[in-house]
N, C-alpha and C positions, 0 to 999 in steps of 0.2 A: 685673220678672218673674223668678221663680225659674228658674235655669238648671242647678243641680246637684241632681238628684233621686235619684241612684244611691246606695244605702247603701254605707257604707265596709266593705270586706272585711278581716278580720284572720284569718289562718290559714285554717281551714275555716269561719269564722263568717259565712256568707252569710245575711242576714236575709230571710226570705220577705216578699213584698209583701202582708202580711196584718196583722191586728190585732197590734200590738206591746205586750206587757204591760209595765207599769212595772218598773224594775229592783228587785231585792231590796234591802231595807234592810241597810246595813252600817255599823256605828258605828266611828268613828275620830276623830282630832283633827287639825285643820289646823295645819301648821307656819306660824304666822302671820307669823313674821319672814322666811320665805323668799319670801313673796308680796308684799313691799313694792314691788318694782319693777313688778309687774303693776298694782298699785293706783295708782301714781304717774304712769303714762304719760298725757301730756296733749297735746291739740291746741288751738290757739287758737280755732278755729271749729268748733262742733258740727256745722254743716252739711257740713263736710268729712269727717265720719265715714261710712264706707261701710255699707251694709246687710250684716248677717251672717246666714248661714243655717247650718243644722245637719244633721248626719248621724248615723247609728247606727254604733256600733263594738262588736263582740262580743269580749270578752276570752277568747281560746281558744287551745288548743294541742293537736294530735293526740295527743301523749303524755300529756296531763293534768298537765303540769308547770306550776305557777302562776308560778314565777320566769321560765321561758321565755316564758310567755304575756304577762307584763308587759313583758319586754324586746322582744317582737315588737310590742306595742302602742306602746311608746316609739319604736321604730324607724319604725313606720308614720307616726305623727303628726309625727315629726321628719324626714320625708323620707329615711329611712335612717340618720340620725344619732341614736343612742340617747341621747346626752347632751342634745342639743337637744330630743328627745322628752320627757325627764324634766322639762325646764324648761317645756315646753308643757303637760305633764300637770298642773302646778299650776293653770293656768287651767281645765283640764277639771274638776279636783276642785272648784274654787270654783263652777263653773256647775252641776255635778251634785249638789253638797252631799254628796259622798262621796269617799273617797280611793281611788286605784287599788289600793293595797296591800290594802285591805279589800273590794275587789270580788271576789266569787267567780268561779271559772271558769264560762264559759258565760253570764255576766251581760252586760247591755248598758250601755254608756256613750254619752253624747251628746257629740259633738265639733263645734267650730265649723269653718266653711269657711275662716276667716281667723284668724291669730294675730298677736300683737304690737301690737294696736291700743290706743288709749285705752280704758280699761276701760268707759267709758260706752257704747261701741259694743255691749256685751253686756247692757245694762241692760234689765230688764223694765219699768222706769218710762219714761214718756214723756220725750223729751228737752226738750220744752217743755210747761209746765203753764200754760195760759191763766188759770186761776183764781187763780194765785199771782203774776201779773205786777205787782201793786201791792205785793207783800211784798218788802222788801229781802232778807230771808232767811226760808226756811220749811223745816222739818225734818219728814220723814215716816217713820214706822215702820209697815211693813205686816206684820202678824202671819201672814197666810196664807202668804206667800212667804218670811217670815223675812229681810227685807231692809230697808234704809233708803235714803232719797233726800234729798239736800240741794239746795234750789233758791235761786237768786238772781234776783229779779225774774222768776220763772217759768222760768228756764233751769237745766237740770240741771248742778250743779256737781260732784257726786260721788254715788256709790252704793256699797253694799257689803252684806255679809251680817250677820245678827244672830242671837242666840238670845234669845228672850223668856222670860217666866216660865212655869213648868209649869202648864198649864191645870187639872190635877187638884187643885192645892193653892194655888199662888201665881201665878195668871195676871197678866200685865201688863195694867193697865186700859186700855180703849179710851177715846177722847175727845180733846178739844183742850186742850192745856196750854201752858205757857211754860217755857223753860229758866230756872232760878233761880240757885242758887249752884253753884260748882265748886271742886274741889280736885284737885291733881295726884296725890295719893296718900291713900288712906283704907282703914282696916281695917273690914271689914264687922261690923256689930253682931250678925250671926247666926253669927259665927265660933264653932266649938265650943271648949270649954275646952282650953287648951294649943296651939291652932292658930290662926294668923292668916290669914284670907282677905283678902289684900291686893288692892285694886282700884286701878287707875291711870287717870288722865285721867277723873276722875269729874265728871259734869255732871248735876245733879238737875233733874227736871221735875215732881215731885210731892212738895213739901216735907212735907206732912202725913203721907204714908206712907213717905217716905224712898226713893223710887224714882228710880233714876238710869240713865244709860247709862255704861258704863265698859269698860275693857279687862279681859279675863280669858281663861282657856283656852276654846277654841272647839270643842266637839264638832260633828261633821258632821250630826247629827240635828236634830230640831226643838226646841221650847221645853224649857228645862232649868233655868232659873235660879229664884231665890226672888222673882221679881217684877221685878227689874231687867233691863236689856237689855245683853247682852254684845256686845262688838265686838272685832275684831282690833286690835292695837296701832296700826298705821298709821292706821286709820280713827278710832280713839278720840282719838288725838293731834290729827289734822286737825280733827275736830269741836270739840275742846277749844279750839283756837286760832281757829276760824271762827265759832262761834255766839256770840251775845251774852247775857250773864247779866242778871238784873234790876238795876235801879239803885235805890239807897236813899240816904237823907239822910246816912248814914255812909259810904257807898261800900264797905260790907263785903259780900263775896260768899260768905262761909262760911255754914254751917248753924246757927251758935250764935244764941242769943237776943240781944237788944240790937242788932239789925242796923239799927235805925232805921226810919223810915217809907218804905214802898215808893213810888217815884216813877214808874218805868216798868217794864213787864214785859220779860222777855228774849225771845229768838227763839221764835216760835210753833212748837209741836210737835203734830203730828197722829199719833195712834196709831189705826190703822184695820185692818179685816179681822178675820175669825174666826181662832181658833187652828187650825193644821193638825191633821189626824188622823194623828199619827205624823210621819214624816220629810216635810219639804216636797217637793213635786213641781214643779220649775220648768218642766217641759216637758209638752206634750201628745204622747202617743206615737201619731202617725198611722201609717197603713199604709206609706207610702212614705218619710216622713222626719219627724223630730220638729219641733215648733213651740214656740218660747218663749212661755210664758204672759205676756201683757201686762197690766199693772196699770191699772185704771181708777180714777182719783182723783176725789174729790168735786168737783162743778162749782165750788163756792165753799168754801174752807177753813172759813168761819164756819158752814157747814151742819153741820159736825161738832159735836156737843153739847159744851159745856164740861165738863171733867173734874174741876174743883175749884172751891171757893168763890172762890178767888183769881181764877180765870179768869172767873167770872161777874161779879166786881167790875170787872175790866177791860172786859168787854163793856158794862156799864152806862155806864162812863166814855166808852167809844168812841162809844156811841149818843148820849150827851149832847152830845159835841163835834160829832157829825155833824149834830145838829138845830139847832145855833146858827147 
């Protein structure tokens, strides 16, 4: 049962117990190397993670000074310690998909009731996914909330934020795929003349279209890429080491031709959800307190339509083996 229902007060910012509008959009970029510690916190047993609730916080100052307002915010969430508050603000920024620095005066931020936990405690994804219990590994990209989830035999191993493709021009395709080849470093073929768009920890899941997940700069807003899926560095490296690529007769995992005959597909990838209309909204803004929007995953991962001819081929082989 929820026990903390009182909105957080900052300065003169008392939120009335009425309909709370979503916060204004504010574009910025995540300091992705500063959040590595937040993403790496782990507990051995998911069942030991406590339930986390959320409160409203208004970024405000009677004098209208934005610097003072931010410092008051840091002090409040740091229990009076501004430095501790700045560290906690990195978690707040991840959860809100906006930076404190780019939040205008009078706007609302959502803050958790507990800090310093395994990042999975704040996940919008289910901690256990029954439909994936027979999958050694399963990777999910949810476009609506702009986040990913990695499962091992149905248990949430990691989650994090993403930026998918711009829906107006180069949307990331939905469907069921497999991880294919991978490279530690790759220059995008869409790089403009005289400029290299360097992608790191590249893992392809649509060989025909050249669509990958990879590390790159991470704006706080919604879909922004040319079809690929951007990740922060710590997440991209973790997935690079965790997921399994395809297996071929030549054992070659790169994108070049002559890779040999495909023997086994890589880790299954599900791309689900509609593109968000603008900046993703992770919370429902209820009158008394915000509620984290929970993701509902397909009952069976194979219910998600195959996204490539390669995936359809593996489906036929899987069905043939099952009928023997």
